[in-house]
C-alpha positions as CSV (number, residue, x, y, z in Angstrom):
1,X,0.2,0.1,0.0
2,X,3.0,2.5,0.6
3,X,4.6,2.0,-2.4
4,X,1.3,2.2,-4.5
5,X,1.2,6.0,-2.3
6,X,4.5,6.6,-3.3
7,X,4.6,5.9,-6.8
8,X,1.3,7.7,-7.1
9,X,2.4,10.8,-5.6
10,X,6.0,10.6,-7.7
11,X,3.3,12.1,-10.5
12,X,3.8,15.7,-8.7
13,X,6.3,17.4,-9.6
14,X,6.7,19.4,-5.8
15,X,7.1,15.5,-4.8
16,X,9.7,14.8,-7.2
17,X,11.8,17.7,-6.0
18,X,11.3,17.3,-2.2
19,X,11.5,13.3,-2.3
20,X,15.0,14.1,-4.3
21,X,16.2,16.8,-2.3
22,X,15.5,14.7,1.1
23,X,17.4,11.7,0.1
24,X,20.5,13.0,-1.0
25,X,20.9,15.5,2.3
26,X,20.2,12.4,4.1
27,X,23.0,10.5,2.2
28,X,25.5,13.5,2.4
29,X,25.3,14.0,6.1
30,X,24.8,10.5,7.2
31,X,27.2,8.4,4.5
32,X,30.5,10.6,4.4
33,X,32.8,8.1,4.1
34,X,35.2,9.3,0.8
35,X,35.8,6.2,-0.7
36,X,32.1,6.6,-1.9
37,X,32.2,9.4,-4.5
38,X,29.9,8.4,-7.2
39,X,25.8,7.5,-7.5
40,X,25.5,5.9,-10.9
41,X,25.3,2.4,-11.9
42,X,28.7,2.2,-13.9
43,X,29.5,1.6,-17.4
44,X,31.3,-1.0,-19.2
45,X,32.4,0.3,-23.1
46,X,31.5,-1.3,-26.0
47,X,34.1,-3.5,-27.7
48,X,36.0,-0.9,-29.7
49,X,34.0,2.1,-28.5
50,X,36.1,4.8,-29.1
51,X,37.9,7.1,-26.2
52,X,40.8,6.7,-24.7
53,X,40.3,4.6,-21.3
54,X,40.2,6.5,-18.0
55,X,43.3,6.7,-16.2
56,X,44.4,4.0,-14.0
57,X,41.7,3.9,-11.3
58,X,41.6,1.4,-8.9
59,X,38.9,2.5,-6.4
60,X,35.8,-0.3,-5.7
61,X,33.6,2.5,-8.7
62,X,35.8,2.4,-11.5
63,X,33.0,1.6,-13.4
64,X,30.4,4.5,-12.1
65,X,33.8,6.6,-13.1
66,X,33.8,4.9,-16.4
67,X,30.0,6.5,-16.7
68,X,31.6,9.9,-16.8
69,X,34.4,9.7,-19.1
70,X,32.2,7.5,-22.1
71,X,29.5,10.5,-21.9
72,X,32.3,13.6,-21.8
73,X,34.8,12.4,-24.0
74,X,32.1,12.8,-26.8
75,X,33.5,16.0,-26.9
76,X,36.6,17.7,-26.7
77,X,36.1,19.6,-23.2
78,X,40.2,21.1,-22.3
79,X,40.0,24.5,-22.1
80,X,36.4,24.6,-21.9
81,X,33.4,25.7,-19.0
82,X,32.2,22.6,-18.1
83,X,28.5,23.2,-15.7
84,X,27.6,19.3,-14.1
85,X,23.9,19.9,-13.2
86,X,23.6,17.0,-9.9
87,X,27.1,16.6,-9.0
88,X,26.1,14.4,-5.7
89,X,29.4,14.0,-4.0
90,X,31.8,15.2,-6.8
91,X,33.8,12.3,-7.7
92,X,33.0,12.7,-11.8
93,X,33.3,16.3,-11.6
94,X,37.1,15.6,-9.7
95,X,37.6,13.3,-12.4
96,X,37.5,15.1,-15.2
97,X,38.6,18.1,-13.5
98,X,42.0,17.1,-12.8
99,X,42.6,14.4,-15.8
100,X,40.4,16.0,-19.1
101,X,41.6,19.2,-18.0
102,X,38.4,22.0,-18.5
103,X,39.6,25.7,-18.2
104,X,36.6,25.5,-15.3
105,X,34.1,23.0,-13.9
106,X,31.4,23.7,-11.7
107,X,29.4,21.2,-10.1
108,X,25.9,21.8,-8.7
109,X,23.7,20.3,-6.3
110,X,20.3,20.9,-4.8
111,X,21.3,19.3,-1.5
112,X,23.3,21.4,0.6
113,X,25.2,18.5,2.0
114,X,26.0,17.3,-1.1
115,X,27.6,20.3,-2.0
116,X,29.5,20.9,1.2
117,X,31.0,17.5,1.7
118,X,32.3,17.3,-2.3
119,X,33.8,20.9,-1.6
120,X,35.2,19.0,1.6
121,X,36.4,15.8,-0.7
122,X,38.0,17.5,-3.7
123,X,40.3,19.9,-4.5
124,X,41.3,21.4,-7.7
125,X,42.1,24.8,-8.8
126,X,39.6,24.7,-11.6
127,X,36.8,22.9,-10.0
128,X,34.1,24.5,-7.5
129,X,31.0,23.0,-5.8
130,X,27.7,25.1,-5.2
131,X,23.8,24.8,-4.6
132,X,21.2,25.5,-7.2
133,X,18.0,24.1,-8.8
134,X,18.5,22.0,-12.0
135,X,14.8,23.6,-12.9
136,X,16.7,27.5,-12.1
137,X,20.4,27.5,-12.5
138,X,22.0,30.1,-11.0
139,X,24.4,31.1,-14.3
140,X,24.5,33.9,-16.7
141,X,23.3,32.9,-20.2
142,X,25.3,31.6,-23.2
143,X,28.0,31.4,-20.5
144,X,28.8,27.6,-20.2
145,X,30.7,25.4,-22.9
146,X,28.9,21.7,-21.7
147,X,26.3,20.7,-19.5
148,X,26.7,17.3,-17.7
149,X,23.7,15.5,-16.5
150,X,24.2,12.1,-14.8
151,X,21.7,9.8,-13.8
152,X,19.8,13.0,-12.3
153,X,17.0,14.5,-14.1
154,X,14.8,11.7,-13.5
155,X,14.3,13.1,-10.0
156,X,13.5,17.0,-11.4
157,X,10.4,18.9,-10.9
158,X,9.7,19.8,-14.4
159,X,12.4,18.3,-17.1
160,X,11.4,20.4,-19.3
161,X,12.1,23.5,-17.1
162,X,15.7,21.9,-16.4
163,X,16.3,21.2,-20.5
164,X,15.3,24.7,-21.0
165,X,17.5,26.3,-18.6
166,X,20.6,23.7,-19.8
167,X,19.7,25.9,-22.8
168,X,19.7,29.2,-22.2
169,X,23.3,28.7,-20.2
170,X,25.2,27.4,-23.2
171,X,26.7,29.1,-25.3
172,X,26.5,29.0,-29.2
173,X,28.0,25.3,-30.5
174,X,27.5,24.2,-26.9
175,X,26.7,21.0,-25.7
176,X,24.2,19.0,-23.1
177,X,25.6,15.5,-22.6
178,X,23.0,13.8,-20.7
179,X,22.7,9.9,-19.4
180,X,19.8,8.3,-17.6
181,X,17.0,6.1,-17.0
182,X,13.3,5.5,-17.4
183,X,10.7,3.0,-18.3
184,X,9.9,2.2,-21.5
185,X,6.4,4.7,-22.0
186,X,8.7,7.6,-20.0
187,X,11.8,6.9,-22.0
188,X,9.8,8.1,-24.7
189,X,8.6,11.5,-22.9
190,X,12.4,12.1,-22.4
191,X,13.2,11.8,-26.1
192,X,10.5,13.8,-26.9
193,X,10.9,16.4,-24.6
194,X,14.6,16.7,-25.6
195,X,14.0,16.4,-29.0
196,X,11.3,19.8,-28.6
197,X,14.1,21.7,-27.1
198,X,15.7,23.0,-30.3
199,X,19.0,21.4,-29.4
200,X,20.6,19.3,-32.5
201,X,20.7,15.8,-31.6
202,X,24.1,14.4,-31.8
203,X,24.5,11.3,-30.3
204,X,21.1,8.8,-29.0
205,X,21.9,5.8,-28.2
206,X,20.4,2.8,-26.0
207,X,23.5,1.9,-23.8
208,X,21.1,-0.7,-21.5
209,X,23.4,-3.5,-21.9
210,X,26.7,-1.5,-20.7
211,X,24.9,-0.6,-17.7
212,X,23.5,-4.1,-17.0
213,X,27.0,-5.9,-17.3
214,X,28.5,-3.0,-15.3
215,X,26.1,-4.0,-12.4
216,X,26.6,-7.1,-13.0
217,X,30.5,-7.5,-12.7
218,X,30.6,-5.0,-9.5
219,X,27.9,-6.4,-7.3
220,X,29.9,-8.4,-5.0
221,X,31.8,-5.6,-4.5
222,X,29.2,-2.8,-4.0
223,X,27.3,-5.7,-1.7
224,X,30.2,-5.5,0.4
225,X,30.6,-2.2,0.2
226,X,27.4,-1.6,1.6
227,X,27.3,-4.0,4.8
228,X,30.2,-2.2,5.8
229,X,29.0,1.8,5.6
230,X,25.5,0.9,6.5
231,X,23.3,-0.6,9.2
232,X,21.6,-3.9,8.8
233,X,18.5,-3.3,9.2
234,X,19.3,-0.8,5.9
235,X,21.0,-3.6,3.7
236,X,17.5,-4.3,1.7
237,X,16.5,-1.3,1.0
238,X,19.6,0.3,0.4
239,X,20.3,-2.4,-1.8
240,X,17.5,-1.6,-3.6
241,X,18.3,2.1,-4.0
242,X,22.0,1.1,-5.3
243,X,20.6,-1.7,-7.8
244,X,22.4,-4.4,-7.0
245,X,21.7,-7.8,-9.1
246,X,18.1,-8.5,-7.8
247,X,16.9,-5.4,-7.2
248,X,14.1,-4.1,-9.0
249,X,15.9,-1.6,-10.7
250,X,18.3,-4.2,-12.1
251,X,15.2,-7.0,-12.8
252,X,13.6,-3.9,-15.3
253,X,16.7,-3.1,-16.9
254,X,17.1,-6.6,-17.6
255,X,14.1,-7.6,-18.9
256,X,13.4,-4.4,-21.0
257,X,10.9,-2.8,-19.3
258,X,13.1,-0.1,-18.1
259,X,15.7,1.3,-20.1
260,X,19.1,3.3,-20.0
261,X,20.2,6.1,-22.4
262,X,23.2,8.5,-23.7
263,X,22.4,11.6,-25.2
264,X,24.8,14.1,-26.5
265,X,22.7,17.5,-27.9
266,X,24.6,20.9,-29.6
267,X,22.5,24.0,-29.6
268,X,22.6,25.7,-32.7
269,X,25.7,28.0,-33.6
270,X,22.8,30.6,-35.1
């Protein structure tokens, strides 16, 4: 019954905003382990996929780092100004800022605790973290070369508002680079919203199989990490949140009723 009530409430924009804010405020405050720097399901590249592999990284969340790497390297970011909307714990921002050499990287998150944690964990001369809403980005028009959005916009109150804001802050010729998941019907809605932005579609691809393989490869390490960081009474709930093998997220992705896509969109020059 509770699940049905929550499912119904998710139809309201105010509840999606509230749910995301509370969830990530609590996670940043209660689980501030420095080894846990990413919050996406991870990515294993396809055979022969273009792009240089990430630098040597022995952390337990290598596949989550690769989600960022194989998204952002779809364009050249060296010397560019980047904004990540929904930067979470800041691991992806730190990797890109230190390795791919943008002129600046701003990580923005709705949750104050997440911003505080990211600023505590990561220190690069070209990196900063700020608090802000995806639906009202506190940056000037035409000021950003690349907007990055990793597994985040499914939680927004209004995705069209976010897309409008992303387009506003992008310079002409700039890129929106986005990965996220949806149920089959809702993925069609996201695709429609993206196509209606006026941004040009550079890349649109289903990467569900890459994410499934990532989940399966890192499952043992992820379960062990949950057991070491999370109180025992929350193991099952957090396993569902983290998408371990056997979770509802994993089963729906594996069964095809949910899909995971990667998009690269470009703002027209004229």
